C-alpha positions as CSV (number, residue, x, y, z in Angstrom):
1,M,65.8,117.0,219.2
2,R,67.8,113.9,219.0
3,K,71.5,113.7,217.0
4,N,72.4,110.9,215.4
5,V,76.0,109.8,216.3
6,S,77.9,107.4,213.4
7,A,81.4,106.9,215.8
8,V,83.8,105.4,213.2
9,Y,86.3,102.9,214.5
10,V,88.6,99.3,213.8
11,K,85.8,97.0,214.2
12,G,86.4,93.4,214.0
13,L,90.2,93.2,214.9
14,T,90.8,91.1,217.9
15,V,93.6,92.9,219.5
16,L,91.3,94.5,222.0
17,G,92.4,98.2,222.0
18,D,90.3,99.5,219.2
19,E,87.3,98.2,220.9
20,I,88.6,99.7,224.0
21,I,89.2,102.8,222.5
22,Y,85.4,102.9,220.8
23,E,83.7,101.8,224.2
24,T,85.7,104.4,226.5
25,S,85.3,107.3,223.8
26,T,81.2,106.6,223.3
27,F,81.1,106.3,227.4
28,L,82.8,110.0,227.1
29,L,80.7,111.0,224.5
30,K,77.3,109.7,226.5
31,Q,78.2,111.2,229.6
32,I,78.8,114.2,228.4
33,C,76.1,115.3,226.4
34,K,74.0,113.6,229.4
35,E,75.8,116.4,231.7
36,E,74.6,119.2,228.8
37,D,71.1,117.7,228.1
38,I,72.3,116.9,224.7
39,D,69.7,114.1,223.1
40,I,72.3,111.3,221.0
41,D,71.5,108.1,219.5
42,I,74.9,106.4,219.4
43,T,75.9,103.9,216.4
44,P,78.8,102.2,215.5
45,F,80.7,101.2,212.8
46,G,83.4,100.0,211.8
47,F,85.4,102.4,208.9
48,V,87.9,99.5,207.3
49,A,86.5,97.9,204.3
50,P,85.1,94.3,204.7
51,R,88.4,91.7,204.5
52,E,87.6,90.9,200.7
53,Y,88.5,94.3,199.5
54,I,91.1,94.6,201.8
55,E,92.2,91.9,200.4
56,S,92.1,92.9,197.0
57,L,94.2,96.3,197.8
58,L,96.9,94.4,199.4
59,S,97.0,92.0,196.7
60,F,97.4,94.9,194.0
61,N,100.2,96.8,196.4
62,K,102.3,93.2,196.5
63,K,101.9,92.9,192.4
64,L,103.4,96.6,192.4
65,K,105.8,96.0,195.0
66,E,106.9,92.7,192.8
67,L,107.0,94.6,189.6
68,W,109.5,97.4,191.1
69,S,111.6,94.5,192.9
70,Y,112.0,92.9,189.3
71,V,112.5,96.3,187.9
72,Y,115.2,97.1,190.2
73,Y,117.7,94.3,190.0
74,K,117.0,93.7,186.5
75,L,118.9,97.3,186.7
76,Q,121.3,96.1,189.3
77,Y,122.6,93.2,186.9
78,R,123.2,95.7,184.3
79,N,125.0,97.5,186.7
80,I,122.7,100.7,187.0
81,N,122.4,101.9,190.2
82,F,118.9,103.2,190.4
83,R,118.3,103.5,193.9
84,C,117.9,106.9,194.0
85,L,114.7,106.1,192.3
86,D,113.6,104.2,195.5
87,S,111.9,107.4,196.5
88,F,109.6,108.2,193.3
89,A,108.8,104.3,193.2
90,N,107.5,104.7,196.6
91,N,105.2,107.2,196.0
92,L,104.3,105.7,192.5
93,I,102.9,103.0,194.0
94,F,101.1,104.4,196.8
95,L,99.5,106.9,194.4
96,C,98.7,103.5,192.2
97,K,97.4,101.9,195.0
98,F,95.1,105.1,195.9
99,L,93.5,104.9,192.1
100,Y,93.1,100.7,192.4
101,W,91.4,102.1,195.5
102,V,89.1,104.5,194.4
103,K,87.8,102.3,191.0
104,L,87.5,99.4,193.5
105,Y,85.0,102.1,195.5
106,I,83.1,102.8,191.8
107,D,82.9,99.4,190.6
108,N,81.5,97.9,193.6
109,K,78.0,98.7,194.6
110,A,78.6,96.4,197.9
111,L,81.3,98.8,199.0
112,R,79.5,101.7,197.9
113,D,76.4,100.8,200.2
114,Y,79.2,99.7,202.8
115,Y,80.4,103.2,203.7
116,D,76.7,104.9,202.4
117,S,75.4,103.0,205.8
118,I,77.7,105.3,207.6
119,T,76.5,108.2,206.6
120,K,72.9,107.6,205.9
121,N,71.5,108.6,209.2
122,A,74.3,110.7,210.6
123,D,74.0,114.2,212.2
124,I,78.3,114.1,212.7
125,V,80.7,111.5,211.6
126,F,83.0,110.8,215.1
127,F,86.4,108.8,214.6
128,S,86.9,107.2,218.2
129,G,90.7,107.6,218.1
130,G,92.9,105.2,218.0
131,G,96.2,105.1,215.1
132,L,94.1,106.2,212.2
133,F,96.9,107.8,210.0
134,Q,99.9,105.4,209.3
135,Q,100.4,102.4,206.4
136,F,100.7,100.0,208.1
137,Y,99.1,96.6,207.2
138,M,95.4,97.6,207.4
139,N,96.0,101.0,204.7
140,M,93.2,102.5,206.8
141,W,93.6,105.6,204.8
142,S,91.4,104.2,202.7
143,G,88.1,103.8,204.8
144,I,89.1,107.3,206.0
145,F,89.2,108.9,202.9
146,T,85.8,107.7,201.6
147,V,84.2,108.2,204.6
148,V,84.8,112.1,204.4
149,Q,84.4,112.0,200.9
150,N,81.0,110.6,201.6
151,C,80.8,113.1,204.8
152,K,81.7,115.8,202.0
153,K,79.1,115.3,199.7
154,K,76.0,115.4,202.4
155,N,78.0,118.3,204.0
156,I,78.1,115.9,207.6
157,P,80.2,117.6,210.2
158,V,83.3,115.1,210.9
159,Y,85.5,114.8,214.5
160,F,88.2,113.3,214.6
161,N,88.9,112.2,218.8
162,A,92.6,111.7,220.2
163,I,93.9,110.2,216.9
164,G,97.4,108.3,216.6
165,I,99.2,109.3,213.5
166,E,102.8,108.7,212.0
167,K,104.9,110.6,209.7
168,P,103.9,109.7,206.1
169,E,106.2,107.5,204.4
170,N,106.5,109.5,201.5
171,F,105.4,112.8,199.6
172,V,102.0,111.2,198.0
173,E,100.8,110.0,201.0
174,K,101.8,112.9,203.4
175,L,99.4,115.0,200.5
176,L,97.0,112.5,201.3
177,Y,96.9,112.8,204.8
178,K,96.5,116.9,204.2
179,Y,93.9,116.2,201.7
180,I,91.5,114.4,204.2
181,L,92.7,116.3,207.3
182,N,92.1,120.0,206.1
183,Q,88.4,119.5,204.3
184,K,86.0,121.9,205.7
185,I,83.5,119.2,206.9
186,V,86.7,118.3,209.1
187,K,85.4,120.4,212.0
188,V,87.5,119.2,215.4
189,I,91.2,117.5,215.3
190,T,92.3,116.1,218.7
191,V,95.3,113.7,218.6
192,R,96.9,111.2,221.2
193,E,100.5,112.2,219.6
194,N,102.5,113.8,217.3
195,Q,100.3,117.1,217.3
196,N,103.6,119.5,215.8
197,L,103.1,116.6,212.8
198,V,100.0,117.2,212.5
199,N,99.5,121.1,212.6
200,S,102.1,121.2,210.4
201,M,99.7,119.5,207.8
202,L,97.1,121.9,208.6
203,N,96.0,125.5,206.7
204,S,96.4,128.6,209.0
205,D,92.4,128.6,209.5
206,K,93.0,124.7,211.5
207,E,94.8,123.6,214.4
208,C,94.7,120.4,216.6
209,I,94.5,119.9,220.3
210,Q,96.8,117.1,222.2
211,V,94.2,115.4,224.6
212,V,94.7,112.1,226.2
213,D,93.6,107.8,224.4
214,S,90.1,107.6,225.5
215,A,91.0,104.2,227.1
216,L,92.7,106.0,229.8
217,F,88.7,106.3,230.9
218,A,88.4,102.9,231.6
219,D,88.5,102.6,235.0
220,E,85.4,104.9,235.0
221,C,83.9,103.2,232.0
222,Y,83.9,99.4,233.8
223,G,84.1,100.4,237.2
224,V,87.5,98.5,237.7
225,S,90.2,99.3,240.5
226,K,93.2,97.7,240.9
227,N,94.1,94.7,243.4
228,D,96.1,94.4,245.9
229,S,98.9,92.5,244.7
230,E,102.7,90.8,244.5
231,I,103.1,90.2,240.3
232,I,104.0,91.4,238.1
233,G,102.5,91.4,234.4
234,I,104.3,90.5,231.0
235,G,102.3,91.4,228.1
236,A,103.8,89.7,224.9
237,I,103.3,90.2,221.2
238,R,104.0,88.8,218.2
239,A,107.5,88.2,217.9
240,E,107.1,89.5,213.7
241,I,105.5,92.7,214.4
242,F,109.2,93.8,215.1
243,M,110.1,93.1,211.9
244,D,107.1,94.6,210.4
245,N,107.6,98.0,211.8
246,G,111.3,98.2,210.9
247,C,112.9,97.8,213.9
248,G,115.5,94.5,212.5
249,V,114.4,92.6,215.8
250,T,114.4,88.9,214.9
251,K,112.0,86.6,216.1
252,N,114.9,84.5,218.8
253,E,115.9,87.8,220.2
254,V,112.2,88.5,220.8
255,L,111.9,85.6,222.8
256,N,115.3,86.0,224.3
257,L,114.3,89.5,225.7
258,Y,111.1,88.0,227.4
259,S,113.0,84.9,229.0
260,N,115.9,87.2,229.7
261,I,113.3,89.6,231.3
262,I,111.2,86.2,233.3
263,K,114.8,85.2,234.4
264,E,115.9,88.3,236.1
265,L,112.5,88.9,237.5
266,D,113.0,85.2,239.4
267,K,116.6,86.5,240.2
268,R,115.2,89.5,242.0
269,G,112.7,87.3,243.7
270,Y,109.7,88.5,241.9
271,K,106.3,86.6,241.2
272,W,105.1,86.9,237.3
273,Q,102.7,85.8,234.7
274,I,102.6,86.5,231.2
275,F,99.1,88.2,229.7
276,T,98.5,89.1,226.3
277,N,96.4,92.3,225.0
278,G,94.0,90.1,222.9
279,G,94.4,89.0,219.3
280,K,95.0,85.0,218.3
281,K,98.9,86.0,217.2
282,D,100.5,87.2,220.2
283,Y,98.6,84.6,222.5
284,R,100.2,81.8,220.1
285,F,103.6,84.1,220.4
286,A,102.6,83.5,224.4
287,Q,102.0,80.0,224.3
288,E,105.1,79.5,222.3
289,L,107.4,81.8,225.3
290,V,105.8,79.2,227.9
291,K,107.3,76.0,225.6
292,Y,110.3,78.0,225.5
293,M,110.9,78.7,228.3
294,N,109.6,75.2,229.6
295,V,107.8,76.9,232.4
296,S,104.1,75.7,233.8
297,P,101.3,77.0,231.5
298,Q,99.8,78.3,234.6
299,K,102.0,81.2,233.7
300,L,100.2,82.7,230.9
301,A,96.9,84.4,231.6
302,K,93.6,83.5,230.6
303,Y,93.0,84.3,226.9
304,S,91.0,87.6,226.8
305,E,88.3,88.0,225.2
306,N,86.4,91.2,225.5
307,S,87.8,94.1,227.0
308,I,86.5,93.8,230.7
309,E,88.6,90.3,231.1
310,L,91.8,92.5,229.8
311,M,90.7,95.1,232.7
312,N,90.6,91.8,235.1
313,T,93.7,90.6,233.8
314,I,95.2,93.6,234.3
315,K,94.3,94.8,237.4
316,S,95.5,91.3,239.1
317,Y,99.0,93.1,238.5
318,K,101.4,95.0,240.9
319,A,103.2,96.5,237.6
320,I,103.2,95.5,234.0
321,I,106.1,95.6,231.6
322,A,104.2,95.3,228.2
323,A,104.4,95.7,224.3
324,R,100.7,96.8,223.5
325,L,100.3,100.0,224.0
326,H,96.4,99.6,225.2
327,S,97.7,97.0,228.2
328,L,99.8,100.2,229.6
329,I,97.2,102.9,229.1
330,L,94.4,100.5,230.9
331,A,97.3,99.7,233.5
332,T,98.0,103.6,234.1
333,S,94.0,104.4,234.0
334,I,93.9,102.3,237.5
335,N,97.1,103.6,238.8
336,I,99.4,100.6,238.2
337,P,103.0,101.3,237.3
338,S,104.6,100.3,233.9
339,V,107.1,100.1,231.2
340,G,106.8,100.0,227.5
341,I,108.6,97.3,225.0
342,V,108.6,99.5,221.9
343,W,107.7,98.6,218.4
344,A,106.2,101.8,217.4
345,P,107.0,105.3,218.4
346,K,103.7,105.8,220.3
347,S,104.3,103.8,223.3
348,I,107.1,106.7,223.6
349,H,104.6,109.2,223.2
350,F,102.4,107.7,225.7
351,A,105.0,107.2,228.6
352,K,106.5,110.7,228.2
353,Y,102.8,112.4,228.0
354,L,101.8,110.7,231.3
355,K,105.3,110.9,233.0
356,L,105.5,107.2,233.2
357,G,108.8,104.9,233.4
358,T,111.3,104.8,230.6
359,P,110.3,102.7,227.5
360,I,112.5,99.7,226.1
361,T,113.3,100.3,222.8
362,P,115.4,97.9,220.7
363,D,118.8,98.8,221.4
364,M,118.1,97.9,225.2
365,F,116.6,94.8,224.4
366,C,119.8,93.1,225.7
367,Q,119.9,95.0,228.7
368,T,118.2,93.0,230.8
369,S,119.0,94.3,234.1
370,Y,118.3,97.3,233.0
371,I,115.0,97.0,232.2
372,I,114.0,95.3,235.5
373,D,116.1,98.5,236.8
374,E,113.6,100.7,235.1
375,L,110.5,98.7,236.5
376,E,111.4,99.5,240.1
377,K,111.5,102.6,239.7
378,A,108.5,102.9,237.5
379,I,107.2,100.9,240.8
380,E,108.7,103.5,243.2
381,N,107.6,106.4,241.5
382,G,104.2,105.1,240.8
383,V,101.3,106.8,238.4
384,D,101.3,110.5,238.6
385,I,97.8,110.7,239.7
386,C,97.3,114.5,239.7
387,H,99.2,114.9,236.3
388,K,97.1,112.0,235.0
389,Q,93.8,114.0,236.3
390,E,94.7,117.1,234.6
391,L,95.1,115.8,231.4
392,K,91.7,113.6,231.7
393,L,89.7,116.8,232.3
394,H,91.6,118.5,229.9
395,T,90.3,116.2,227.7
396,C,86.8,115.9,228.6
397,D,86.6,119.7,228.5
398,V,87.8,120.0,224.7
399,L,85.5,117.1,223.8
400,R,82.7,118.8,226.0
401,K,83.3,122.5,224.4
402,N,83.5,121.2,220.6
403,L,80.1,118.5,221.5
404,I,78.2,121.6,222.2
405,Q,79.3,123.5,219.4
406,L,78.5,120.7,216.9
407,L,75.7,119.3,218.4
408,G,74.2,122.0,220.3
409,K,71.9,121.9,223.2
């Protein structure tokens, strides 16, 4: 009997990492189900709400924060220091935002229909992976909560596959995460990072298992292997992302970071090329970097429109220094050494789990010589292929076991 799988992911963003997660995770689904003689039909869905609803939620959030700022500074003006109320205010803001989302969902038939379509014919809802549980810009909790609630109404099992999770910013947000993850219809939780954090939020009858991000199977999914090359790939990212994530690194400091890396590579006689992970904002910054350094536009790789184009760019490098996690994962999948530029902890988790080169955290951004030393160490050591294969086999075994239990043979 054919089983219908609704594969949900962050659909429609220009950064290619989420598309790659979907493509590689469904590649594994199909491969395992074929081997186990399980007949499945996979339908892709985006769980993030259409833009107009997200913009409405973001606008409401902005007004709440502006109101709190107004109140706070009025108190400051009167020499009343209520900084201790910041935590309370942040929790209240998140709670109001959550209630606003619930009302938005109840009041809009088009939004309800959007989420109903995900569960309409599903035998299982499969979250493909990626950094799902995070405040960040997209407020992804809103879509995750809504999908899980709809699954709960229809008793449809939910599979969270190789998800990324960050420590919640406030208590109310943590409660929401706990509520979602501990629902009875959530049958499987596997994570690519922060296993201990997730287990601390789960009831005693649940546990999560650490696996690798599905994109580590990109070599098999896309049939790509590395070229023989002497070029170092430099993965650029929009400069504002460091400030957006509380790293305290200005745009000029990001420009200097990249330009100093390039100068040091020139000094040591390396060939290099700038590339991006997809995303217009990343590419515009890369163009700005080319202009800032007064180098040839040919030093910037062609903009990658899709996963294959990005893979074909990365495979042409000897090694990479990159800020986007999925550039690092794709490189590792085809055994290209890498060093990550850190704007979020997920790059550190990935490097530790895969035994890769030392990630470059913001406190090291001025130590250009050290950065290139670490790159050279990564090149000398190479990718630990045996360790990588063990992790991939473990990931497949976990997925296989759970698919058999949920979908049967």
